[in-house]
MITIKOL-779937 format. One record per residue (C-alpha): chain; residue in one letter; x, y, z. Coordinates in steps of 0.02 Angstrom, whole numbers, plus 50000, padded with zeros to 5 digits. Example, Ala and Ser with C-alpha at 12.3 -4.5 7.8 and 13.67 -1.06 7.14 Angstrom:
<site><kette>A</kette><rest>A</rest><east>50615</east><north>49775</north><up>50390</up></site>
<site><kette>A</kette><rest>S</rest><east>50684</east><north>49947</north><up>50357</up></site>
END
This chain:
<site><kette>A</kette><rest>M</rest><east>61261</east><north>45745</north><up>48892</up></site>
<site><kette>A</kette><rest>A</rest><east>61152</east><north>45877</north><up>48812</up></site>
<site><kette>A</kette><rest>K</rest><east>61093</east><north>46024</north><up>48914</up></site>
<site><kette>A</kette><rest>P</rest><east>60905</east><north>46045</north><up>48928</up></site>
<site><kette>A</kette><rest>T</rest><east>60829</east><north>46180</north><up>48822</up></site>
<site><kette>A</kette><rest>R</rest><east>60729</east><north>46318</north><up>48899</up></site>
<site><kette>A</kette><rest>P</rest><east>60584</east><north>46403</north><up>48814</up></site>
<site><kette>A</kette><rest>A</rest><east>60618</east><north>46570</north><up>48732</up></site>
<site><kette>A</kette><rest>G</rest><east>60547</east><north>46724</north><up>48813</up></site>
<site><kette>A</kette><rest>N</rest><east>60534</east><north>46782</north><up>48991</up></site>
<site><kette>A</kette><rest>P</rest><east>60573</east><north>46637</north><up>49110</up></site>
<site><kette>A</kette><rest>R</rest><east>60493</east><north>46727</north><up>49257</up></site>
<site><kette>A</kette><rest>G</rest><east>60328</east><north>46742</north><up>49166</up></site>
<site><kette>A</kette><rest>S</rest><east>60321</east><north>46560</north><up>49112</up></site>
<site><kette>A</kette><rest>A</rest><east>60211</east><north>46435</north><up>49201</up></site>
<site><kette>A</kette><rest>Q</rest><east>60354</east><north>46316</north><up>49240</up></site>
<site><kette>A</kette><rest>P</rest><east>60505</east><north>46371</north><up>49341</up></site>
<site><kette>A</kette><rest>P</rest><east>60676</east><north>46353</north><up>49260</up></site>
<site><kette>A</kette><rest>V</rest><east>60760</east><north>46185</north><up>49280</up></site>
<site><kette>A</kette><rest>T</rest><east>60888</east><north>46181</north><up>49420</up></site>
<site><kette>A</kette><rest>F</rest><east>61022</east><north>46049</north><up>49436</up></site>
<site><kette>A</kette><rest>N</rest><east>61080</east><north>46002</north><up>49608</up></site>
<site><kette>A</kette><rest>R</rest><east>61241</east><north>45903</north><up>49613</up></site>
<site><kette>A</kette><rest>T</rest><east>61196</east><north>45821</north><up>49779</up></site>
<site><kette>A</kette><rest>E</rest><east>61031</east><north>45756</north><up>49711</up></site>
<site><kette>A</kette><rest>R</rest><east>61113</east><north>45691</north><up>49554</up></site>
<site><kette>A</kette><rest>V</rest><east>61252</east><north>45601</north><up>49651</up></site>
<site><kette>A</kette><rest>L</rest><east>61127</east><north>45524</north><up>49771</up></site>
<site><kette>A</kette><rest>A</rest><east>61017</east><north>45466</north><up>49627</up></site>
<site><kette>A</kette><rest>F</rest><east>61162</east><north>45383</north><up>49537</up></site>
<site><kette>A</kette><rest>M</rest><east>61221</east><north>45303</north><up>49700</up></site>
<site><kette>A</kette><rest>V</rest><east>61048</east><north>45231</north><up>49733</up></site>
<site><kette>A</kette><rest>G</rest><east>61032</east><north>45168</north><up>49555</up></site>
<site><kette>A</kette><rest>G</rest><east>61207</east><north>45094</north><up>49552</up></site>
<site><kette>A</kette><rest>I</rest><east>61191</east><north>45005</north><up>49719</up></site>
<site><kette>A</kette><rest>I</rest><east>61021</east><north>44931</north><up>49677</up></site>
<site><kette>A</kette><rest>V</rest><east>61072</east><north>44876</north><up>49501</up></site>
<site><kette>A</kette><rest>F</rest><east>61233</east><north>44800</north><up>49567</up></site>
<site><kette>A</kette><rest>G</rest><east>61136</east><north>44710</north><up>49704</up></site>
<site><kette>A</kette><rest>L</rest><east>61013</east><north>44642</north><up>49576</up></site>
<site><kette>A</kette><rest>L</rest><east>61155</east><north>44580</north><up>49465</up></site>
<site><kette>A</kette><rest>C</rest><east>61235</east><north>44491</north><up>49612</up></site>
<site><kette>A</kette><rest>F</rest><east>61067</east><north>44417</north><up>49660</up></site>
<site><kette>A</kette><rest>V</rest><east>61041</east><north>44349</north><up>49484</up></site>
<site><kette>A</kette><rest>A</rest><east>61219</east><north>44281</north><up>49482</up></site>
<site><kette>A</kette><rest>M</rest><east>61188</east><north>44188</north><up>49646</up></site>
<site><kette>A</kette><rest>I</rest><east>61026</east><north>44113</north><up>49578</up></site>
<site><kette>A</kette><rest>I</rest><east>61118</east><north>44053</north><up>49423</up></site>
<site><kette>A</kette><rest>V</rest><east>61258</east><north>43977</north><up>49529</up></site>
<site><kette>A</kette><rest>W</rest><east>61133</east><north>43890</north><up>49644</up></site>
<site><kette>A</kette><rest>L</rest><east>61045</east><north>43815</north><up>49492</up></site>
<site><kette>A</kette><rest>T</rest><east>61200</east><north>43761</north><up>49396</up></site>
<site><kette>A</kette><rest>A</rest><east>61331</east><north>43717</north><up>49528</up></site>
<site><kette>A</kette><rest>P</rest><east>61259</east><north>43710</north><up>49704</up></site>
<site><kette>A</kette><rest>D</rest><east>61422</east><north>43644</north><up>49779</up></site>
<site><kette>A</kette><rest>A</rest><east>61518</east><north>43799</north><up>49719</up></site>
<site><kette>A</kette><rest>T</rest><east>61427</east><north>43920</north><up>49834</up></site>
<site><kette>A</kette><rest>G</rest><east>61551</east><north>43894</north><up>49976</up></site>
<site><kette>A</kette><rest>T</rest><east>61705</east><north>43936</north><up>49874</up></site>
<site><kette>A</kette><rest>M</rest><east>61783</east><north>44108</north><up>49883</up></site>
<site><kette>A</kette><rest>P</rest><east>61697</east><north>44236</north><up>49772</up></site>
<site><kette>A</kette><rest>W</rest><east>61520</east><north>44178</north><up>49807</up></site>
<site><kette>A</kette><rest>P</rest><east>61504</east><north>44222</north><up>49992</up></site>
<site><kette>A</kette><rest>V</rest><east>61555</east><north>44400</north><up>49948</up></site>
<site><kette>A</kette><rest>V</rest><east>61433</east><north>44404</north><up>49802</up></site>
<site><kette>A</kette><rest>L</rest><east>61297</east><north>44341</north><up>49919</up></site>
<site><kette>A</kette><rest>A</rest><east>61337</east><north>44475</north><up>50048</up></site>
<site><kette>A</kette><rest>I</rest><east>61325</east><north>44619</north><up>49923</up></site>
<site><kette>A</kette><rest>P</rest><east>61134</east><north>44612</north><up>49906</up></site>
<site><kette>A</kette><rest>L</rest><east>61114</east><north>44582</north><up>50093</up></site>
<site><kette>A</kette><rest>Y</rest><east>61200</east><north>44747</north><up>50132</up></site>
<site><kette>A</kette><rest>G</rest><east>61171</east><north>44840</north><up>49968</up></site>
<site><kette>A</kette><rest>F</rest><east>60981</east><north>44839</north><up>49966</up></site>
<site><kette>A</kette><rest>P</rest><east>60962</east><north>44915</north><up>50141</up></site>
<site><kette>A</kette><rest>I</rest><east>61096</east><north>45045</north><up>50103</up></site>
<site><kette>A</kette><rest>G</rest><east>61008</east><north>45085</north><up>49939</up></site>
<site><kette>A</kette><rest>M</rest><east>60842</east><north>45108</north><up>50029</up></site>
<site><kette>A</kette><rest>V</rest><east>60920</east><north>45223</north><up>50159</up></site>
<site><kette>A</kette><rest>L</rest><east>61000</east><north>45326</north><up>50020</up></site>
<site><kette>A</kette><rest>L</rest><east>60832</east><north>45331</north><up>49929</up></site>
<site><kette>A</kette><rest>F</rest><east>60750</east><north>45404</north><up>50085</up></site>
<site><kette>A</kette><rest>V</rest><east>60892</east><north>45529</north><up>50102</up></site>
<site><kette>A</kette><rest>L</rest><east>60867</east><north>45579</north><up>49920</up></site>
<site><kette>A</kette><rest>L</rest><east>60680</east><north>45602</north><up>49948</up></site>
<site><kette>A</kette><rest>G</rest><east>60716</east><north>45709</north><up>50101</up></site>
<site><kette>A</kette><rest>V</rest><east>60839</east><north>45818</north><up>50005</up></site>
<site><kette>A</kette><rest>V</rest><east>60717</east><north>45842</north><up>49860</up></site>
<site><kette>A</kette><rest>W</rest><east>60569</east><north>45880</north><up>49973</up></site>
<site><kette>A</kette><rest>T</rest><east>60671</east><north>46003</north><up>50076</up></site>
<site><kette>A</kette><rest>R</rest><east>60730</east><north>46094</north><up>49920</up></site>
<site><kette>A</kette><rest>R</rest><east>60555</east><north>46103</north><up>49849</up></site>
<site><kette>A</kette><rest>A</rest><east>60483</east><north>46166</north><up>50013</up></site>
<site><kette>A</kette><rest>R</rest><east>60618</east><north>46300</north><up>50020</up></site>
<site><kette>A</kette><rest>E</rest><east>60580</east><north>46351</north><up>49840</up></site>
<site><kette>A</kette><rest>N</rest><east>60394</east><north>46360</north><up>49876</up></site>
<site><kette>A</kette><rest>R</rest><east>60424</east><north>46468</north><up>50030</up></site>
<site><kette>A</kette><rest>T</rest><east>60533</east><north>46591</north><up>49935</up></site>
<site><kette>A</kette><rest>S</rest><east>60414</east><north>46603</north><up>49786</up></site>
<site><kette>A</kette><rest>R</rest><east>60268</east><north>46664</north><up>49893</up></site>
END
């Protein structure tokens, strides 16, 4: 992955602050994205199974596939709120120190 480029010159005098990477924010963002995408894929798979073979929904892998969106979407939403809290806290801290 390419590193972002920063403008030449004095970074303190520029209008935009330098880009900071926070590992916690990045991990939370990928967790939220992965859980929600995986839940959507399982949801689509269950719809396809219900339309093509409705009697197969009781056999073994499908109850687990059905349970993944039931638990994954709420977990993804909680992690999304945690991510928003982390980002807002960091930005508030940066704003306090820059004054």
